[in-house]
N, CA, C and O atoms as a GROMACS GRO file, in nm:
protein
  564
    1MET      N    1  16.005  10.500  18.306
    1MET     CA    2  15.892  10.516  18.370
    1MET      C    3  15.826  10.371  18.384
    1MET      O    4  15.800  10.299  18.288
    2ALA      N    5  15.805  10.339  18.516
    2ALA     CA    6  15.701  10.197  18.561
    2ALA      C    7  15.620  10.199  18.453
    2ALA      O    8  15.594  10.301  18.390
    3GLN      N    9  15.567  10.055  18.419
    3GLN     CA   10  15.514  10.015  18.357
    3GLN      C   11  15.348  10.051  18.473
    3GLN      O   12  15.348  10.059  18.596
    4ARG      N   13  15.220  10.066  18.374
    4ARG     CA   14  15.114  10.098  18.464
    4ARG      C   15  15.028   9.948  18.454
    4ARG      O   16  15.041   9.860  18.369
    5THR      N   17  14.925   9.953  18.586
    5THR     CA   18  14.858   9.810  18.606
    5THR      C   19  14.741   9.772  18.512
    5THR      O   20  14.685   9.872  18.467
    6THR      N   21  14.700   9.676  18.479
    6THR     CA   22  14.607   9.681  18.355
    6THR      C   23  14.478   9.740  18.440
    6THR      O   24  14.386   9.789  18.374
    7ASP      N   25  14.470   9.737  18.563
    7ASP     CA   26  14.398   9.821  18.650
    7ASP      C   27  14.382   9.940  18.633
    7ASP      O   28  14.274   9.996  18.649
    8ASP      N   29  14.522  10.015  18.586
    8ASP     CA   30  14.535  10.149  18.627
    8ASP      C   31  14.476  10.218  18.447
    8ASP      O   32  14.400  10.312  18.427
    9LEU      N   33  14.543  10.131  18.345
    9LEU     CA   34  14.499  10.145  18.227
    9LEU      C   35  14.348  10.157  18.212
    9LEU      O   36  14.311  10.248  18.136
   10GLN      N   37  14.241  10.073  18.276
   10GLN     CA   38  14.154   9.993  18.269
   10GLN      C   39  14.058  10.119  18.349
   10GLN      O   40  13.953  10.164  18.303
   11MET      N   41  14.114  10.158  18.463
   11MET     CA   42  14.027  10.299  18.520
   11MET      C   43  14.066  10.398  18.416
   11MET      O   44  13.961  10.428  18.360
   12GLU      N   45  14.149  10.454  18.371
   12GLU     CA   46  14.175  10.578  18.251
   12GLU      C   47  14.047  10.566  18.168
   12GLU      O   48  13.952  10.644  18.165
   13LEU      N   49  14.070  10.422  18.085
   13LEU     CA   50  13.998  10.394  17.984
   13LEU      C   51  13.826  10.429  18.024
   13LEU      O   52  13.769  10.510  17.950
   14MET      N   53  13.772  10.386  18.103
   14MET     CA   54  13.642  10.395  18.165
   14MET      C   55  13.632  10.519  18.195
   14MET      O   56  13.518  10.557  18.170
   15THR      N   57  13.710  10.619  18.245
   15THR     CA   58  13.680  10.733  18.260
   15THR      C   59  13.706  10.861  18.151
   15THR      O   60  13.667  10.971  18.189
   16ARG      N   61  13.762  10.853  18.034
   16ARG     CA   62  13.820  10.913  17.944
   16ARG      C   63  13.718  10.920  17.825
   16ARG      O   64  13.704  10.811  17.771
   17ALA      N   65  13.650  11.012  17.776
   17ALA     CA   66  13.570  11.035  17.649
   17ALA      C   67  13.632  11.008  17.545
   17ALA      O   68  13.588  10.928  17.461
   18ASP      N   69  13.752  11.075  17.534
   18ASP     CA   70  13.823  11.018  17.410
   18ASP      C   71  13.929  10.926  17.377
   18ASP      O   72  14.048  10.949  17.398
   19LEU      N   73  13.877  10.806  17.318
   19LEU     CA   74  13.921  10.680  17.291
   19LEU      C   75  14.080  10.693  17.244
   19LEU      O   76  14.183  10.650  17.296
   20ARG      N   77  14.053  10.785  17.104
   20ARG     CA   78  14.187  10.803  17.008
   20ARG      C   79  14.295  10.847  17.098
   20ARG      O   80  14.412  10.808  17.091
   21GLY      N   81  14.238  10.948  17.199
   21GLY     CA   82  14.368  11.003  17.307
   21GLY      C   83  14.407  10.898  17.378
   21GLY      O   84  14.525  10.869  17.398
   22PHE      N   85  14.289  10.825  17.430
   22PHE     CA   86  14.381  10.721  17.546
   22PHE      C   87  14.474  10.619  17.459
   22PHE      O   88  14.580  10.570  17.497
   23LEU      N   89  14.413  10.600  17.337
   23LEU     CA   90  14.491  10.532  17.256
   23LEU      C   91  14.639  10.540  17.215
   23LEU      O   92  14.730  10.456  17.218
   24GLN      N   93  14.633  10.673  17.174
   24GLN     CA   94  14.773  10.749  17.151
   24GLN      C   95  14.894  10.758  17.283
   24GLN      O   96  15.016  10.735  17.282
   25ASP      N   97  14.798  10.802  17.395
   25ASP     CA   98  14.879  10.812  17.506
   25ASP      C   99  14.938  10.680  17.582
   25ASP      O  100  15.026  10.686  17.667
   26ASN      N  101  14.893  10.596  17.548
   26ASN     CA  102  14.876  10.445  17.611
   26ASN      C  103  14.985  10.363  17.526
   26ASN      O  104  15.031  10.258  17.570
   27GLN      N  105  15.025  10.422  17.394
   27GLN     CA  106  15.054  10.305  17.288
   27GLN      C  107  15.154  10.217  17.382
   27GLN      O  108  15.139  10.095  17.390
   28ALA      N  109  15.243  10.276  17.442
   28ALA     CA  110  15.350  10.186  17.485
   28ALA      C  111  15.311  10.054  17.586
   28ALA      O  112  15.358   9.942  17.600
   29GLU      N  113  15.215  10.121  17.640
   29GLU     CA  114  15.157  10.026  17.731
   29GLU      C  115  15.042   9.938  17.681
   29GLU      O  116  14.965   9.881  17.759
   30LEU      N  117  15.035   9.930  17.563
   30LEU     CA  118  14.929   9.826  17.500
   30LEU      C  119  15.021   9.716  17.436
   30LEU      O  120  15.140   9.728  17.404
   31ILE      N  121  14.940   9.606  17.423
   31ILE     CA  122  14.991   9.476  17.368
   31ILE      C  123  14.915   9.458  17.248
   31ILE      O  124  14.794   9.453  17.230
   32GLU      N  125  15.065   9.446  17.128
   32GLU     CA  126  14.996   9.445  17.014
   32GLU      C  127  15.015   9.236  16.973
   32GLU      O  128  15.116   9.169  16.997
   33PRO      N  129  14.904   9.190  16.918
   33PRO     CA  130  14.946   9.071  16.945
   33PRO      C  131  14.997   9.013  16.808
   33PRO      O  132  14.909   9.004  16.723
   34ASN      N  133  15.096   8.981  16.779
   34ASN     CA  134  15.189   8.899  16.652
   34ASN      C  135  15.239   8.753  16.703
   34ASN      O  136  15.337   8.722  16.770
   35MET      N  137  15.125   8.669  16.641
   35MET     CA  138  15.161   8.542  16.654
   35MET      C  139  15.256   8.466  16.602
   35MET      O  140  15.308   8.368  16.656
   36ALA      N  141  15.283   8.515  16.483
   36ALA     CA  142  15.393   8.469  16.408
   36ALA      C  143  15.511   8.507  16.458
   36ALA      O  144  15.602   8.435  16.417
   37GLN      N  145  15.548   8.601  16.538
   37GLN     CA  146  15.657   8.622  16.611
   37GLN      C  147  15.695   8.573  16.742
   37GLN      O  148  15.806   8.550  16.789
   38ALA      N  149  15.546   8.559  16.804
   38ALA     CA  150  15.538   8.446  16.926
   38ALA      C  151  15.587   8.307  16.880
   38ALA      O  152  15.672   8.242  16.943
   39LEU      N  153  15.552   8.282  16.812
   39LEU     CA  154  15.554   8.139  16.768
   39LEU      C  155  15.722   8.116  16.738
   39LEU      O  156  15.805   8.046  16.797
   40GLN      N  157  15.735   8.215  16.608
   40GLN     CA  158  15.919   8.168  16.593
   40GLN      C  159  15.995   8.180  16.728
   40GLN      O  160  16.068   8.084  16.753
   41ALA      N  161  15.990   8.282  16.820
   41ALA     CA  162  16.062   8.230  16.929
   41ALA      C  163  16.033   8.164  17.007
   41ALA      O  164  16.095   8.191  17.110
   42LEU      N  165  15.943   8.055  17.023
   42LEU     CA  166  15.908   7.949  17.098
   42LEU      C  167  15.990   7.812  17.003
   42LEU      O  168  16.063   7.727  17.055
   43PHE      N  169  15.956   7.820  16.869
   43PHE     CA  170  15.987   7.750  16.806
   43PHE      C  171  16.136   7.762  16.806
   43PHE      O  172  16.175   7.645  16.812
   44ALA      N  173  16.248   7.850  16.801
   44ALA     CA  174  16.361   7.832  16.782
   44ALA      C  175  16.417   7.801  16.929
   44ALA      O  176  16.526   7.858  16.939
   45THR      N  177  16.394   7.750  17.019
   45THR     CA  178  16.406   7.679  17.137
   45THR      C  179  16.387   7.535  17.135
   45THR      O  180  16.408   7.456  17.228
   46ARG      N  181  16.341   7.507  17.005
   46ARG     CA  182  16.315   7.341  17.031
   46ARG      C  183  16.395   7.289  16.904
   46ARG      O  184  16.412   7.364  16.808
   47GLN      N  185  16.444   7.163  16.906
   47GLN     CA  186  16.554   7.098  16.842
   47GLN      C  187  16.415   7.041  16.704
   47GLN      O  188  16.383   6.922  16.718
   48MET      N  189  16.364   7.092  16.622
   48MET     CA  190  16.298   7.034  16.560
   48MET      C  191  16.278   7.103  16.423
   48MET      O  192  16.312   7.216  16.390
   49THR      N  193  16.218   7.012  16.353
   49THR     CA  194  16.232   7.086  16.184
   49THR      C  195  16.088   7.140  16.180
   49THR      O  196  16.009   7.095  16.264
   50LYS      N  197  16.036   7.252  16.070
   50LYS     CA  198  15.934   7.280  16.044
   50LYS      C  199  15.817   7.167  16.011
   50LYS      O  200  15.701   7.168  16.053
   51ALA      N  201  15.874   7.081  15.935
   51ALA     CA  202  15.822   6.980  15.907
   51ALA      C  203  15.770   6.857  15.999
   51ALA      O  204  15.661   6.805  15.977
   52ALA      N  205  15.857   6.813  16.105
   52ALA     CA  206  15.829   6.775  16.212
   52ALA      C  207  15.709   6.814  16.295
   52ALA      O  208  15.633   6.740  16.358
   53LEU      N  209  15.707   6.969  16.280
   53LEU     CA  210  15.610   7.005  16.341
   53LEU      C  211  15.521   7.050  16.278
   53LEU      O  212  15.437   7.097  16.356
   54ALA      N  213  15.488   7.064  16.163
   54ALA     CA  214  15.353   7.044  16.100
   54ALA      C  215  15.294   6.896  16.112
   54ALA      O  216  15.177   6.863  16.131
   55ASP      N  217  15.423   6.806  16.096
   55ASP     CA  218  15.374   6.648  16.128
   55ASP      C  219  15.261   6.642  16.235
   55ASP      O  220  15.140   6.627  16.220
   56GLY      N  221  15.352   6.663  16.374
   56GLY     CA  222  15.279   6.689  16.476
   56GLY      C  223  15.185   6.739  16.524
   56GLY      O  224  15.124   6.697  16.622
   57ALA      N  225  15.155   6.872  16.439
   57ALA     CA  226  15.036   6.955  16.497
   57ALA      C  227  14.894   6.933  16.428
   57ALA      O  228  14.780   6.974  16.452
   58HIS      N  229  14.962   6.831  16.313
   58HIS     CA  230  14.831   6.792  16.163
   58HIS      C  231  14.797   6.870  16.111
   58HIS      O  232  14.674   6.884  16.106
   59MET      N  233  14.876   6.958  16.049
   59MET     CA  234  14.891   7.051  15.963
   59MET      C  235  14.973   7.053  15.836
   59MET      O  236  15.089   7.027  15.866
   60SER      N  237  14.958   7.077  15.692
   60SER     CA  238  15.030   7.098  15.608
   60SER      C  239  15.165   7.194  15.656
   60SER      O  240  15.155   7.289  15.734
   61GLU      N  241  15.298   7.147  15.590
   61GLU     CA  242  15.404   7.268  15.577
   61GLU      C  243  15.376   7.396  15.550
   61GLU      O  244  15.414   7.496  15.611
   62VAL      N  245  15.270   7.384  15.407
   62VAL     CA  246  15.256   7.481  15.336
   62VAL      C  247  15.166   7.586  15.425
   62VAL      O  248  15.210   7.701  15.432
   63TYR      N  249  15.047   7.556  15.491
   63TYR     CA  250  15.010   7.597  15.600
   63TYR      C  251  15.066   7.666  15.724
   63TYR      O  252  15.044   7.773  15.782
   64LEU      N  253  15.140   7.571  15.740
   64LEU     CA  254  15.228   7.624  15.849
   64LEU      C  255  15.327   7.725  15.833
   64LEU      O  256  15.352   7.808  15.920
   65HIS      N  257  15.384   7.719  15.724
   65HIS     CA  258  15.441   7.826  15.655
   65HIS      C  259  15.392   7.970  15.649
   65HIS      O  260  15.460   8.069  15.679
   66GLN      N  261  15.280   7.969  15.611
   66GLN     CA  262  15.176   8.097  15.584
   66GLN      C  263  15.156   8.152  15.756
   66GLN      O  264  15.125   8.266  15.791
   67VAL      N  265  15.177   8.064  15.822
   67VAL     CA  266  15.137   8.067  15.976
   67VAL      C  267  15.280   8.152  16.028
   67VAL      O  268  15.257   8.265  16.071
   68PHE      N  269  15.396   8.116  16.027
   68PHE     CA  270  15.511   8.100  16.034
   68PHE      C  271  15.547   8.332  15.976
   68PHE      O  272  15.581   8.428  16.045
   69SER      N  273  15.514   8.318  15.826
   69SER     CA  274  15.495   8.421  15.803
   69SER      C  275  15.433   8.518  15.820
   69SER      O  276  15.476   8.621  15.768
   70GLY      N  277  15.317   8.521  15.894
   70GLY     CA  278  15.221   8.620  15.931
   70GLY      C  279  15.125   8.594  15.838
   70GLY      O  280  15.015   8.633  15.875
   71ARG      N  281  15.125   8.540  15.726
   71ARG     CA  282  15.018   8.555  15.622
   71ARG      C  283  14.873   8.506  15.689
   71ARG      O  284  14.766   8.562  15.664
   72ARG      N  285  14.890   8.364  15.800
   72ARG     CA  286  14.762   8.339  15.823
   72ARG      C  287  14.769   8.361  15.927
   72ARG      O  288  14.885   8.376  15.965
   73ARG      N  289  14.672   8.376  16.024
   73ARG     CA  290  14.646   8.348  16.194
   73ARG      C  291  14.550   8.219  16.229
   73ARG      O  292  14.450   8.172  16.176
   74LEU      N  293  14.617   8.190  16.325
   74LEU     CA  294  14.528   8.047  16.374
   74LEU      C  295  14.460   8.061  16.432
   74LEU      O  296  14.467   8.174  16.481
   75SER      N  297  14.352   7.983  16.478
   75SER     CA  298  14.223   7.990  16.564
   75SER      C  299  14.287   7.954  16.684
   75SER      O  300  14.410   7.954  16.675
   76ARG      N  301  14.244   7.926  16.783
   76ARG     CA  302  14.276   7.903  16.936
   76ARG      C  303  14.314   7.749  16.944
   76ARG      O  304  14.409   7.700  17.006
   77ASP      N  305  14.216   7.680  16.863
   77ASP     CA  306  14.246   7.523  16.869
   77ASP      C  307  14.374   7.475  16.786
   77ASP      O  308  14.443   7.378  16.816
   78ARG      N  309  14.395   7.565  16.672
   78ARG     CA  310  14.539   7.514  16.599
   78ARG      C  311  14.622   7.565  16.653
   78ARG      O  312  14.712   7.483  16.670
   79THR      N  313  14.654   7.686  16.706
   79THR     CA  314  14.773   7.728  16.796
   79THR      C  315  14.761   7.602  16.916
   79THR      O  316  14.874   7.581  16.960
   80LEU      N  317  14.683   7.533  16.965
   80LEU     CA  318  14.709   7.453  17.052
   80LEU      C  319  14.766   7.332  16.987
   80LEU      O  320  14.854   7.275  17.052
   81CYS      N  321  14.733   7.278  16.864
   81CYS     CA  322  14.782   7.159  16.786
   81CYS      C  323  14.942   7.200  16.786
   81CYS      O  324  15.032   7.121  16.814
   82ILE      N  325  14.962   7.341  16.750
   82ILE     CA  326  15.078   7.337  16.716
   82ILE      C  327  15.180   7.348  16.863
   82ILE      O  328  15.298   7.315  16.856
   83LEU      N  329  15.116   7.399  16.994
   83LEU     CA  330  15.183   7.380  17.091
   83LEU      C  331  15.197   7.255  17.169
   83LEU      O  332  15.279   7.241  17.260
   84PHE      N  333  15.099   7.146  17.122
   84PHE     CA  334  15.150   7.004  17.146
   84PHE      C  335  15.241   6.960  17.111
   84PHE      O  336  15.328   6.900  17.175
   85ALA      N  337  15.234   6.994  16.959
   85ALA     CA  338  15.351   6.927  16.872
   85ALA      C  339  15.524   6.951  16.934
   85ALA      O  340  15.624   6.880  16.936
   86LEU      N  341  15.484   7.116  16.989
   86LEU     CA  342  15.618   7.136  17.024
   86LEU      C  343  15.661   7.101  17.175
   86LEU      O  344  15.768   7.114  17.235
   87HIS      N  345  15.526   7.049  17.214
   87HIS     CA  346  15.561   6.949  17.341
   87HIS      C  347  15.599   7.110  17.439
   87HIS      O  348  15.691   7.102  17.521
   88ALA      N  349  15.530   7.238  17.423
   88ALA     CA  350  15.507   7.345  17.506
   88ALA      C  351  15.474   7.307  17.640
   88ALA      O  352  15.402   7.208  17.648
   89SER      N  353  15.509   7.365  17.752
   89SER     CA  354  15.490   7.370  17.915
   89SER      C  355  15.335   7.441  17.905
   89SER      O  356  15.285   7.482  17.800
   90VAL      N  357  15.284   7.443  18.013
   90VAL     CA  358  15.151   7.532  18.051
   90VAL      C  359  15.236   7.671  18.009
   90VAL      O  360  15.232   7.724  17.898
   91GLU      N  361  15.295   7.706  18.097
   91GLU     CA  362  15.335   7.850  18.049
   91GLU      C  363  15.374   7.891  17.985
   91GLU      O  364  15.376   8.014  17.979
   92GLU      N  365  15.440   7.797  17.880
   92GLU     CA  366  15.487   7.846  17.736
   92GLU      C  367  15.360   7.869  17.646
   92GLU      O  368  15.335   7.957  17.564
   93ALA      N  369  15.287   7.756  17.690
   93ALA     CA  370  15.120   7.801  17.606
   93ALA      C  371  15.042   7.904  17.688
   93ALA      O  372  14.952   7.955  17.621
   94GLN      N  373  15.047   7.936  17.777
   94GLN     CA  374  14.922   8.056  17.825
   94GLN      C  375  15.031   8.166  17.774
   94GLN      O  376  14.973   8.266  17.733
   95THR      N  377  15.149   8.173  17.767
   95THR     CA  378  15.236   8.280  17.744
   95THR      C  379  15.191   8.297  17.573
   95THR      O  380  15.151   8.406  17.534
   96LEU      N  381  15.198   8.210  17.502
   96LEU     CA  382  15.210   8.202  17.355
   96LEU      C  383  15.024   8.254  17.334
   96LEU      O  384  14.987   8.340  17.254
   97LEU      N  385  14.954   8.194  17.405
   97LEU     CA  386  14.788   8.252  17.373
   97LEU      C  387  14.782   8.393  17.411
   97LEU      O  388  14.753   8.501  17.360
   98LYS      N  389  14.806   8.367  17.471
   98LYS     CA  390  14.819   8.561  17.541
   98LYS      C  391  14.879   8.676  17.461
   98LYS      O  392  14.834   8.790  17.450
   99GLN      N  393  15.031   8.601  17.387
   99GLN     CA  394  15.082   8.721  17.292
   99GLN      C  395  15.031   8.679  17.176
   99GLN      O  396  15.115   8.680  17.086
  100SER      N  397  14.912   8.639  17.142
  100SER     CA  398  14.849   8.613  17.025
  100SER      C  399  14.695   8.656  17.014
  100SER      O  400  14.610   8.663  16.924
  101GLY      N  401  14.702   8.680  17.148
  101GLY     CA  402  14.562   8.776  17.151
  101GLY      C  403  14.421   8.682  17.183
  101GLY      O  404  14.302   8.712  17.187
  102LEU      N  405  14.498   8.550  17.203
  102LEU     CA  406  14.396   8.437  17.199
  102LEU      C  407  14.357   8.393  17.354
  102LEU      O  408  14.462   8.409  17.416
  103ALA      N  409  14.266   8.351  17.436
  103ALA     CA  410  14.200   8.278  17.531
  103ALA      C  411  14.306   8.223  17.586
  103ALA      O  412  14.364   8.147  17.508
  104GLN      N  413  14.367   8.236  17.716
  104GLN     CA  414  14.426   8.153  17.774
  104GLN      C  415  14.353   8.073  17.861
  104GLN      O  416  14.259   8.120  17.925
  105LEU      N  417  14.404   7.902  17.876
  105LEU     CA  418  14.358   7.795  17.900
  105LEU      C  419  14.295   7.817  18.025
  105LEU      O  420  14.365   7.885  18.100
  106TYR      N  421  14.153   7.772  18.088
  106TYR     CA  422  14.091   7.829  18.199
  106TYR      C  423  14.055   7.664  18.257
  106TYR      O  424  13.993   7.577  18.197
  107ALA      N  425  14.116   7.658  18.391
  107ALA     CA  426  14.087   7.513  18.453
  107ALA      C  427  13.969   7.520  18.494
  107ALA      O  428  13.968   7.433  18.581
  108ARG      N  429  13.855   7.570  18.490
  108ARG     CA  430  13.760   7.586  18.556
  108ARG      C  431  13.649   7.511  18.451
  108ARG      O  432  13.540   7.465  18.485
  109ASP      N  433  13.713   7.512  18.298
  109ASP     CA  434  13.630   7.465  18.180
  109ASP      C  435  13.646   7.333  18.164
  109ASP      O  436  13.761   7.319  18.122
  110ARG      N  437  13.594   7.230  18.174
  110ARG     CA  438  13.602   7.119  18.152
  110ARG      C  439  13.680   7.084  18.036
  110ARG      O  440  13.762   7.005  18.081
  111ARG      N  441  13.706   7.100  17.893
  111ARG     CA  442  13.736   7.096  17.796
  111ARG      C  443  13.889   7.152  17.796
  111ARG      O  444  13.971   7.083  17.734
  112ASP      N  445  13.940   7.282  17.868
  112ASP     CA  446  14.034   7.317  17.884
  112ASP      C  447  14.096   7.280  17.992
  112ASP      O  448  14.215   7.307  17.984
  113ALA      N  449  14.066   7.228  18.093
  113ALA     CA  450  14.112   7.128  18.208
  113ALA      C  451  14.203   6.993  18.132
  113ALA      O  452  14.318   6.956  18.157
  114VAL      N  453  14.112   6.944  18.039
  114VAL     CA  454  14.174   6.835  17.983
  114VAL      C  455  14.308   6.861  17.896
  114VAL      O  456  14.395   6.775  17.879
  115LEU      N  457  14.311   7.000  17.841
  115LEU     CA  458  14.389   7.028  17.757
  115LEU      C  459  14.518   7.092  17.862
  115LEU      O  460  14.631   7.051  17.836
  116LEU      N  461  14.508   7.152  17.934
  116LEU     CA  462  14.621   7.188  18.092
  116LEU      C  463  14.649   7.064  18.109
  116LEU      O  464  14.747   7.034  18.040
  117HIS      N  465  14.601   6.959  18.181
  117HIS     CA  466  14.638   6.844  18.182
  117HIS      C  467  14.728   6.772  18.069
  117HIS      O  468  14.833   6.718  18.101
  118GLY      N  469  14.694   6.774  17.969
  118GLY     CA  470  14.761   6.729  17.873
  118GLY      C  471  14.896   6.798  17.844
  118GLY      O  472  14.999   6.730  17.848
  119LEU      N  473  14.902   6.936  17.815
  119LEU     CA  474  15.040   7.001  17.845
  119LEU      C  475  15.111   6.947  18.005
  119LEU      O  476  15.208   6.871  18.002
  120ALA      N  477  15.076   6.974  18.084
  120ALA     CA  478  15.176   6.944  18.200
  120ALA      C  479  15.243   6.785  18.197
  120ALA      O  480  15.331   6.733  18.266
  121GLN      N  481  15.163   6.735  18.086
  121GLN     CA  482  15.202   6.580  18.131
  121GLN      C  483  15.273   6.566  17.992
  121GLN      O  484  15.305   6.448  17.979
  122ARG      N  485  15.312   6.644  17.881
  122ARG     CA  486  15.379   6.649  17.795
  122ARG      C  487  15.325   6.550  17.692
  122ARG      O  488  15.395   6.473  17.625
  123MET      N  489  15.191   6.562  17.687
  123MET     CA  490  15.143   6.475  17.608
  123MET      C  491  15.154   6.483  17.439
  123MET      O  492  15.218   6.586  17.418
  124ASP      N  493  15.118   6.418  17.302
  124ASP     CA  494  15.125   6.457  17.177
  124ASP      C  495  14.996   6.481  17.185
  124ASP      O  496  14.925   6.461  17.284
  125LEU      N  497  14.951   6.543  17.042
  125LEU     CA  498  14.814   6.603  17.002
  125LEU      C  499  14.735   6.445  17.004
  125LEU      O  500  14.624   6.444  17.056
  126TYR      N  501  14.788   6.312  16.949
  126TYR     CA  502  14.682   6.182  16.925
  126TYR      C  503  14.650   6.198  17.090
  126TYR      O  504  14.542   6.242  17.128
  127ALA      N  505  14.716   6.173  17.147
  127ALA     CA  506  14.673   6.117  17.306
  127ALA      C  507  14.587   6.249  17.385
  127ALA      O  508  14.500   6.226  17.470
  128VAL      N  509  14.624   6.382  17.345
  128VAL     CA  510  14.492   6.473  17.378
  128VAL      C  511  14.380   6.456  17.318
  128VAL      O  512  14.267   6.461  17.367
  129ASP      N  513  14.416   6.430  17.191
  129ASP     CA  514  14.271   6.403  17.138
  129ASP      C  515  14.197   6.295  17.166
  129ASP      O  516  14.075   6.304  17.172
  130ALA      N  517  14.279   6.148  17.194
  130ALA     CA  518  14.204   6.056  17.282
  130ALA      C  519  14.114   6.119  17.415
  130ALA      O  520  13.993   6.138  17.401
  131LEU      N  521  14.171   6.144  17.521
  131LEU     CA  522  14.133   6.211  17.597
  131LEU      C  523  14.013   6.308  17.616
  131LEU      O  524  13.926   6.316  17.703
  132LEU      N  525  14.041   6.382  17.497
  132LEU     CA  526  13.900   6.434  17.478
  132LEU      C  527  13.790   6.374  17.416
  132LEU      O  528  13.677   6.421  17.416
  133LEU      N  529  13.820   6.285  17.369
  133LEU     CA  530  13.701   6.202  17.311
  133LEU      C  531  13.665   6.100  17.421
  133LEU      O  532  13.560   6.038  17.410
  134GLN      N  533  13.741   6.081  17.518
  134GLN     CA  534  13.720   5.997  17.592
  134GLN      C  535  13.619   6.052  17.717
  134GLN      O  536  13.549   5.980  17.788
  135GLU      N  537  13.628   6.186  17.723
  135GLU     CA  538  13.546   6.267  17.830
  135GLU      C  539  13.432   6.330  17.709
  135GLU      O  540  13.353   6.415  17.750
  136ARG      N  541  13.426   6.295  17.588
  136ARG     CA  542  13.313   6.348  17.549
  136ARG      C  543  13.315   6.498  17.499
  136ARG      O  544  13.211   6.562  17.486
  137LEU      N  545  13.453   6.554  17.469
  137LEU     CA  546  13.419   6.630  17.421
  137LEU      C  547  13.487   6.669  17.307
  137LEU      O  548  13.540   6.573  17.251
  138GLU      N  549  13.506   6.794  17.242
  138GLU     CA  550  13.528   6.800  17.114
  138GLU      C  551  13.662   6.777  17.076
  138GLU      O  552  13.727   6.845  17.156
  139PRO      N  553  13.739   6.721  17.002
  139PRO     CA  554  13.900   6.714  16.981
  139PRO      C  555  13.927   6.830  16.885
  139PRO      O  556  13.852   6.881  16.802
  140LEU      N  557  14.120   6.871  16.934
  140LEU     CA  558  14.168   6.993  16.881
  140LEU      C  559  14.171   6.969  16.706
  140LEU      O  560  14.183   7.052  16.616
  141ASP      N  561  14.153   6.817  16.702
  141ASP     CA  562  14.228   6.816  16.566
  141ASP      C  563  14.071   6.722  16.467
  141ASP      O  564  14.080   6.696  16.347
   0.00000   0.00000   0.00000
């Protein structure tokens, strides 16, 4: 069966009185955010240790281990710290944010625009935080 569009699902959801029935009938179409799996998949494509990732993301190895095991869920900013430490592309970052159930970066938002620029330029977390501070915006770290 072909995957239904988001608009199709929303139309059905808005016109259906039975939420439980909608969720059950469309289970295969709904996204179940799983940050740990999405992060593991991206990390597996990199030639780096978890110790180096933790250092680059400015977090402890214990904290990072809890994220990878699914025992701790990251905020959007902490997720972005990891993405910068992984030198993720804009596409990889947007995909991971979406798979994690977090808001994707939005170019019309001033802070997000700086973050998108940092990802596109493959900046590290220190450089991005410096840019954010230069623009009088809240740093990630």
